[in-house]
N, C-alpha and C positions, 0 to 999 in steps of 0.2 A: 688549512689547519695551522695553528700557531707553532712556530719553531721554538725549541727549547732556549736557544740563544736570545731570541727576541723576548720570550717570556721572562727570562731573568733580567734582561735589560730594562724593560718597562717597569718590572716590579722594583728594581733598584731605583729607577727614576721616581716612583711613588714614595718609597721610603726616604729618598733624599729630599723630596719636596716637603714631606711631613716634618722631617728634622729641621728643615729651613724655617718652616712656620713656627715650630716650637721655639727655635732660637729667637725669631722675631718677637714672639709673644713675651719671652723672658726679658728681652731688652727693650720692650715697649716700642718696637718699630712699627707702630700701628699704620702709619701712612703707606708703608710698603707691602702690608699684608694682603690688601685687596687683590693685587695682581697675582700674588702667590696662591690665593684661594682659587682664582679663576683657572690658573694652570693646574692646580691639584684636581679640581673637578673634571677638567678635560682629560687628565691622565686616568682618573678612575673610570670614566665612561669609555674611554678608548680601550682600556685593559679589559673591561667587561665584554666589550664587543669581540676583541681578539681571542679571548679564551672561550668564546661562545657560551657565556653564562646566560641562563634564562632570566635571572633576577639578581639585583644588587640591593643589599640591605644595609642601611646606615642607622645604627641603633645606639641611643644614649644609655649609659650606665652610670653608676655612682661617681666614678672618677674618669671615665674615658668614653670615647665615641668609637664604637666598633664597626668595621666595614667587612661584610661577608658577601661571597658570591655563591649563587646556586649553580653548580656544575653537575650534570648527569643526575639531577634530582637531589643532590646533597649540598648543604651549606658548607662552605669552606672559608676559613680566615687565612688569607694568603700573604698579608703584610701587617705591619705594626698598626696599632690603634692610634687615634688622635686624642689629644687632651679635650676634655668636655668643653672647655672654654671656646673651642673652635667650632662647636656645633652650630651656633647661630649664624656666623658668616657662611659656613658651608651650606647649610639649609637654605639660606636666603639666595645664594647663587643658583642652586638647583631650581628653586621656585621661580626665579626670574627666567631661566631657560625654558621652564615648563609653562610659562604664562599663568602662574598661580599668584594669589595675593600673599606677598611675603610678610605683610603686617598681621595676618590672621593666624597667629600661632596657637590659638585656643580652639580652632575648628579643624575637623578632618577635611582635607581638600584633595582634589585630583587634577592632573594636567598631563601634558604630553610634550615630548622633545623629539624633533626629527633631525637626524644627522647621519650622513653617509649611508643612506638606504636603510637605516635602522630606526624604527619608531619605538620610542620609550614611553611607557605609561607610568606616570609618577603618582604615588599616593602618599599623603602625609597624615600622621596621627599624633595628637598631643600626648606627650609622655611626661614623666616626672623629670623636671629640670630642662627638658629640651623636646624636640619633635623627632619621631621615628619616620624614616622615609623608606619606601620600597619602590624600586624602579624595575619594571618588567620590560625586557627587551624583545621586541618583535622584529626579527631580522628577515625582511622580505627578500634579501639577496640569497638566502640559503636555498639550495636546490629542493624543489618539490619532490616528494617521494612517489614512487610507483607502488602498486599493490604487491608486486613480487619482491620488494625489499622492505616490507613492513614487519617481517618476522613471523608471518603466519606459517604454521605447519602446512605441508601439501594438502592435507585433508581440509583444514580450515580455510585455506586460500580458495579451494574449489567451491566450498559452500558459500563463501563471501562473494565470489564472482557470480554465482547463480542468483544470489539475493539482489545484488545491485543491477542485474540484467533484467529484472522484472519491470513491467510497464507502469505499474502503480503499486500503492501500498506504502507502509511506513517502516523505516529502519531506524532503530534507536541505538545510539552508542552511549554507554554508561561507564562511569569511573570517576575517581576523585580528580581534583585539579592536578595539572601536570601529569596526566596519564596517557597523553598522546592522542586524545580523541580528535582534535583538530587535524593532526597529521593524517589520520586514517580517513577522515571526511574528505580532505582535499585530494587524497590519492583516489578515492572512489569517484569523486566528481571528474577528475582528469580522465579516468578510465571510460566514463560514459559521455564525455564531452565530444559530441559529434555535430557537424554542421546542420544536421536535420533535427537537432534537439534544441529547445530553448531552456536554459538553466538559469535560475536566479537564487541568490543567497541573501540571508538577513543575518548580520553578524555584529558582535560587540566584544572586541574590536575585529576588524578585518586583519587577519594575521599574515595571509599570503594572497597575492594577486594572481588570478588564473586567467589567461587569455581565453576569450570566447565565452566567458561567464559574466553575467551582470551581478555585481556584488554591491549590496546596500549596507551602509553603516547605521546601526540603531542610534537614535538621538532622542532621549527622553525629554530633553528641554524643549524640543520642537514638536513633541507629540508623536514622534516616529518610534513607538515602542515595538516590541516583538509582535504583540497582538495586532496593533494597527498596521504594521508593515506587512504581516502575513495576510491580513484581510485584503489589503490592496493588491498584493501579488496574485491573489486568486483571480483578479480581473485582467491579468497581463498575458494570458494565453501561454502559460509555461507548461513544459513537460515534466520538469523536475525542480523541486524546491529544497533548499537547505536552510533550516532555522537553527541558529547557533545554540539555542537552549530553550527547552520547554519550561520556562521559569514559573509559570503560574497556571491556574485553572483555565483562564480564558485562552491563553496561547495553546495549551494542550488540546482544548476542544476544537479550535480552528484548525490545528494541524491534523486532527482526526478527520475533520470535514474535507480538508484538501486531499488527503489520501483516499477518501471515500469517493471523491469526484474525478478520479482518474489520474491523479498526480503521483509521481514517485517522490516521497518526502523523507529527507534525512533530518534527524535532530539529535540532541544530546540530553541526558538526564543524569542527575546525581543519585546514584544508588550503589549498594555494595556489590551486587552481582546481577546477572541477567534476569533471574526470577524475581528479585526484589524490584527491578525496574518495572516489570509487569504489574506487580502489586502496588507500586508507587503511582502508576497511572490510574489504577482503580481508586486509590485513596484520594486522587485529585478530582473525583466525581465525574470522570469520563464514563460514559455509558458502556457497560461491559459488552453489549452486543456490537457496538461500533468499534471498540478496541479489538474484539475478536475478528471482526470482518476486515480490518485494515492492517493489523500488525503482521509484517512479514518475518522479522527477526529482531533480536536484541543482541548486540555485541558488547560484552563487558571486557574491559582491558586494564592492565596495569603496566607500568614501565619498571623494569629492573635493570641494574647496571650490568653491563656486559664485561666478562672477564677480559683482562688485558692479554692480547695474544702474545705479547713479548715475554711475559713473566709467569703466566699461569703454570701451575705445577700439578702433575698427576700423582695422587697419593691415596693411601687407604681411606675408605669412608668409615666414619664412626657409626655407632649403632643407630642413631636417629636418621642419619643420611641413608643408611641401607634400608631402613623401614620406609622412608619417603620415596626412594628412587629404585630400590631393588638392585642397586649396583654395589660391587665390592670396592671399586676404585672410582674416584671422581677428581675432576680438576678443582684446585683451590686457588684463592687469591694470594699473591706474594707481595708485589710492589716493586716498582723500578722507576727510573727517571722519566721514562716515557709516560707513565700514568700518575706521576707526582706521588709515588709511594702508596697509592690507594689500592692497587691490584685490579682496578677496573678502568675501562676506557669506553665511553659511549654507553648507550642503553639499547635494550631490546624489549619488545612488547610481549606480554602474555595475553592470550585471548580465550574467551569463552563465548561460543556462538549458540544462542538458543533459537532454533527454527520453530516457528509456530505452525504445528500441524493440526489435523482435524481433532484429535483427542484433547490437545491443549486449548484449542478454540472453545470446545465444549466446556472445559473446566473454567475458562475465563468468564464465560457467560453465567455459569451456574454456581461458582464458588469464589469467595474472597479469602480463601485459606492459602497463605503463602507456602506452608509445608506441603499442601496437596499439589500446588503448582510445581514445586521443586521435585517432589517425588515422581510426578508425571514426566517431567523433563528428563530426570535421570533414567527412568525406565525406558524412555525413547532414545537413549544413547547420548545424552548431553556430556560433553567433555568439559570438565570444570577448569577454572583457572589453575587449581592445584595439579590437575592432570597435565595441562599444557606446560606448567613449570617443571614438573618432574622430567618430561621429555627433553626440555631445553637444558636442564642440569646434566642429564646423562650425555647430551651432545657436547658438553664442555663450554656452553655459552654463558652460563651464570652459575651461581652457587646456592646451596641450601640456605646459608646465612642471609644472603641477599633476598631470597624469596620470603623467608620468615619475616624479614624487616618490612616487606611491602604487603604481603597478604597473610 
């Protein structure tokens, strides 16, 4: 973890380098600016890695170029902006590092930078006056998580372990971007990774490397799409498959076929909650009887910021907080040097696990009514994301304000 001294030191270096570039620009020292731009880009990328940012945003506005870091799911502006006139050389330098066409400022492009064990996915988008850049950091050196530290309640952890211990069937994880789906998938794969099992994954991108598992990178340019890769994997004598995302009808149907033929298959899907994921699969023209026969469970999850343990404070709950949690006192965010004044440090997952039982299988076959699916799940004891959130708020792990922001 980054120390406060180093944090301030590198931030001061960035501000000093920006000031130096502004000075060069004013005095037209153009010949010296190229080296200074290279140094500034190196500092920005180094800082993003050190503070464990998931994304780095470089965004042009009317008079300035703003740099922001996504930390614990929130964008933060941690140092001064740059003059807009430096947008072109800064963008060009990053494009060179990412092996992108630095002359094609009118097209959205993507590339990659590999440095110090961190893969960075770079995406550019034409904007008014300059280009916007988003750099996603995939830090393969970060420790892979185990199931017991994913934030499951004891009850949900028991259910999850039972689901991934099955020999065949399909397990779907659902949630928006940056909701921790990949972390949960990797933890599940690590749990079932045994010498007697053959496990293959199909990913875009490969975010973490797991020993003992064959991981394949999707490449649309060579024809290795999710659908094509999954079709080929069915011929590879695997016990367990993981498909990064069921993006289209073809991939979803092949995934169902894989689960039907004796494979344990993990995949992700974009949906609001567990019941909506079932409905989404039906909307993708998956045969209802095949989905009913193969679906083991759906896990919906969100990430909320965890209260900083150094400064959180127990105080009286307001009326809304009491209604949501049933508690008269709750911990609230304060803010200190340790958490950069935010009141939060790190994140914790909220979970909703929908187990597909006999009554739900019957409903999937005979009905396409989302409300009916949800009513059946609730009647069977589904603990929703809100239920899980309330339990974690009462435990002092997060706050009502944070949960309201996310769900």
